[in-house]
C-alpha positions as semicolon CSV with decimal commas, in nm:
position;residue;x (nm);y (nm);z (nm)
1;M;-2,000;-0,006;1,005
2;K;-2,055;0,337;1,211
3;L;-1,759;0,432;1,384
4;D;-1,783;0,644;1,713
5;P;-1,533;0,869;1,851
6;Q;-1,403;0,629;2,070
7;D;-1,366;0,387;1,743
8;I;-1,158;0,644;1,569
9;S;-0,934;0,717;1,875
10;I;-0,851;0,338;1,881
11;L;-0,792;0,394;1,496
12;K;-0,547;0,682;1,514
13;E;-0,347;0,528;1,814
14;L;-0,281;0,212;1,634
15;Q;-0,191;0,357;1,295
16;Q;0,082;0,498;1,517
17;D;0,144;0,199;1,683
18;A;0,002;-0,113;1,632
19;N;0,230;-0,263;1,859
20;L;0,023;-0,093;2,154
21;S;-0,092;-0,365;2,393
22;S;-0,455;-0,335;2,481
23;T;-0,383;-0,216;2,847
24;E;-0,167;0,060;2,678
25;L;-0,435;0,143;2,407
26;A;-0,697;0,137;2,660
27;E;-0,545;0,413;2,886
28;R;-0,506;0,641;2,574
29;V;-0,806;0,633;2,455
30;G;-1,030;0,640;2,762
31;L;-1,152;0,299;2,811
32;S;-1,082;0,008;3,022
33;Q;-0,927;-0,290;2,872
34;S;-1,210;-0,510;2,792
35;P;-1,399;-0,298;2,638
36;C;-1,112;-0,181;2,438
37;W;-1,010;-0,533;2,321
38;R;-1,393;-0,582;2,217
39;R;-1,388;-0,284;2,003
40;I;-1,059;-0,383;1,811
41;N;-1,197;-0,739;1,749
42;Q;-1,515;-0,563;1,600
43;L;-1,288;-0,344;1,374
44;E;-1,129;-0,612;1,269
45;E;-1,428;-0,853;1,176
46;A;-1,596;-0,582;0,993
47;G;-1,248;-0,503;0,782
48;V;-1,195;-0,161;0,905
49;I;-0,839;-0,288;1,070
50;Q;-0,753;-0,514;0,800
51;R;-0,399;-0,611;0,926
52;R;-0,112;-0,516;1,127
53;V;0,263;-0,517;0,974
54;A;0,570;-0,390;1,098
55;L;0,682;-0,086;0,869
56;L;1,043;-0,134;0,753
57;A;1,272;0,112;0,676
58;R;1,365;0,036;0,306
59;K;1,726;0,244;0,266
60;K;1,878;0,066;0,588
61;L;1,766;-0,275;0,396
62;G;1,965;-0,125;0,098
63;I;1,594;-0,089;-0,114
64;D;1,716;0,248;-0,251
65;V;1,533;0,315;-0,579
66;L;1,165;0,396;-0,580
67;V;0,985;0,444;-0,905
68;F;0,672;0,541;-0,989
69;V;0,567;0,375;-1,314
70;N;0,297;0,454;-1,603
71;V;0,180;0,193;-1,793
72;K;-0,037;0,175;-2,109
73;L;-0,203;-0,152;-2,268
74;A;-0,224;-0,221;-2,640
75;S;-0,604;-0,304;-2,565
76;H;-0,883;-0,308;-2,280
77;G;-1,052;-0,627;-2,360
78;W;-1,235;-0,793;-2,103
79;Q;-0,920;-1,063;-2,061
80;S;-0,629;-0,802;-2,104
81;L;-0,704;-0,589;-1,772
82;P;-0,709;-0,939;-1,529
83;K;-0,417;-1,092;-1,698
84;F;-0,211;-0,745;-1,649
85;K;-0,318;-0,728;-1,312
86;Q;-0,259;-1,086;-1,195
87;K;0,091;-1,078;-1,364
88;V;0,220;-0,759;-1,181
89;V;0,083;-0,833;-0,846
90;S;0,285;-1,113;-0,827
91;F;0,602;-0,922;-0,876
92;P;0,763;-0,847;-0,536
93;E;0,928;-0,533;-0,670
94;V;0,598;-0,394;-0,695
95;L;0,453;-0,222;-0,383
96;Q;0,130;-0,087;-0,505
97;C;-0,056;-0,100;-0,802
98;F;-0,332;0,112;-0,926
99;L;-0,582;0,103;-1,235
100;V;-0,644;0,419;-1,335
101;M;-0,873;0,643;-1,547
102;G;-0,685;0,864;-1,840
103;D;-0,413;0,854;-2,087
104;I;-0,279;0,553;-1,888
105;D;-0,399;0,249;-1,729
106;F;-0,190;0,164;-1,409
107;I;0,048;0,304;-1,207
108;L;0,275;0,118;-1,027
109;L;0,518;0,180;-0,707
110;V;0,833;-0,023;-0,756
111;A;1,106;-0,057;-0,533
112;T;1,453;-0,204;-0,623
113;R;1,796;-0,183;-0,492
114;T;1,916;-0,001;-0,786
115;I;1,929;0,157;-1,111
116;E;2,037;-0,151;-1,290
117;D;1,778;-0,358;-1,093
118;Y;1,515;-0,159;-1,175
119;N;1,626;-0,176;-1,577
120;R;1,631;-0,539;-1,536
121;F;1,280;-0,561;-1,388
122;V;1,131;-0,348;-1,670
123;Q;1,322;-0,566;-1,952
124;N;1,275;-0,951;-1,789
125;K;0,952;-0,870;-1,604
126;L;0,735;-0,595;-1,690
127;A;0,785;-0,549;-2,054
128;Q;0,721;-0,917;-2,085
129;I;0,392;-0,914;-2,003
130;P;0,126;-0,946;-2,282
131;G;-0,048;-0,653;-2,380
132;V;0,185;-0,400;-2,241
133;Q;0,209;-0,082;-2,510
134;S;0,440;0,164;-2,322
135;I;0,572;0,217;-1,973
136;D;0,717;0,552;-1,849
137;S;0,896;0,589;-1,502
138;R;0,955;0,862;-1,312
139;I;1,203;0,806;-1,056
140;V;1,193;0,953;-0,684
141;I;1,480;1,163;-0,572
142;E;1,334;1,274;-0,255
143;E;1,064;1,137;-0,006
144;T;0,871;1,453;0,122
145;K;0,631;1,270;0,294
146;N;0,545;0,884;0,321
147;T;0,250;0,774;0,527
148;T;0,042;0,471;0,599
149;E;-0,187;0,672;0,813
150;L;-0,561;0,749;0,695
151;P;-0,712;1,085;0,743
152;L;-0,950;1,022;1,000
153;G;-1,051;1,327;1,054
154;L;-1,288;1,290;0,735
155;V;-1,441;1,025;0,877
């Protein structure tokens, strides 16, 4: 889908506040309500807008530990990668999972309440997945930047 400047404006506004009414959004981007609503529907149908969600403050919910986890698999056969992916995405502690190139196979972003909870997660879940060769953890001590907003100036 080819995006025009009005589409980009709509996306920028929705990234900052997906709870805007179509009237408020239309005012902000300089459209009337109906054309704005149609554009949003087109962006959703094209898959540009995947879904609208509430972003939660994890620390206010007591989820204090954030860990980047590097995982290396013992083999890269046609079964090992899909089996690992299928299992790891079922764990609610895993916020993000990336298959990467290089000396490791996956980078996970994991959130738990405590370090002890993270240790239990590694021992009872992650290390139990067949084919996991090594697990290397990096505990976040400070969140300098954490955004879900894509750089729409690059589009």
